[in-house]
N, C-alpha and C positions, 0 to 999 in steps of 0.2 A: 832246862834252859838255861844261856850264858848272859850273862847282861856287858852287851861291849857298849862302850861311848861313843857316841857320834862324832864325827869327823867336823873337824872346823872350818866351817864357810865364811867368806868375806860378809856372803851377805848377809848370814844371819844374824839378829841381835844377840847383844851379850847374854841375855835370860836364857835363850834356846840353848847354849851350847854345852850345858851342862847336865841336857840329857839322854836316855840314856835307851838304845833297842832291845829288843829280847831278840834272839836266835835260839830259834829251835833246833834243838838234836836231831842230824837222821842217824836213829838208831833201829836196828830192827826189834821188833817186839814177836816174839814167836807167844801168840795165846795160848793159854793152858789149855790143850783138846780135851779133857773131864769139865771145863765149865762149858768147850763148846757141845758137846755132848749134853749136859745138864738144860742148853738155853735151846736145844733142840726139840728135847723131851718136853720142857714147857710150852714151848712154840705148838706142838702135836696137841698138848693136853686142851692149850687154852681152843685149837683149831674143831677140836672136838666136842668142847663147852660149847663152841659156839654155833655148830651144826646141830648138837643136841636143844640148844636155846631158839634156833630157828623154827627145827621140826614141834618145839611143844608151843612155840608165838603160831604158826602156822595151822596147826590142831584149833589153840584156841582161837584165831580168825576162821574160819571152818566153823565152829561150833556155834558161834556167835550169830555167822552167818545164817544157819539153820535156825537157830532158837530167834533172832529178827524173821524170819518167813512164816514161822509157826506163830509167831504175835501177830504177824499182820492177819494171817487166814483168822487167829482166833477172834481178834477186831472187828475183823468183816461179820462173822458169826452173832457177834456180840451185837452189834450197832442193828442187824437183821433183826435181834429178837427185843432188841430195847424198840424199834419201829412197829413187831407185832404188836407189843405189849401195850404201847402209849394206843394204837388202835384199839386194843381191846377195855383201855381205862376212858377211852372218850366212848366206847359203846355203852360200858356201865353207865358214866354219866349220862349220858342220854336219858337210858333207860332211868334212872331213879329221877331226874326232872321230867320227866312226863305225870301228868294228875291221876 
C-alpha cells in the first residue's frame, strides 16, 4: 500500500491537511496452487469428519430413543407389579389384623 498526502481543500481546517489516504496497489496475486490443493484436501477431510460425526450422533439419538421407549415399557411393568404387591400387602395386613 502507498501512502499519499491528501489534497489541500480550502474548506478543510488546518488540522486535517496533514492526513494521508492509503492507496491499495492493484497487483495480480497468483496463489500457490499446492496450497490450494492442501486446502481442498483439508476441506474434504473436514466434510468427511462432519458426515461421520452426524452419522454417529444420529446413531446415538436412535439408541437413546429406543432406550427411552424400553424404559417406559419397563416403568409400566414396574407400576403394575407395585400395584399388585400393594394389594397383596393390604390383604396380608387385613388377615393379620383379624382376631
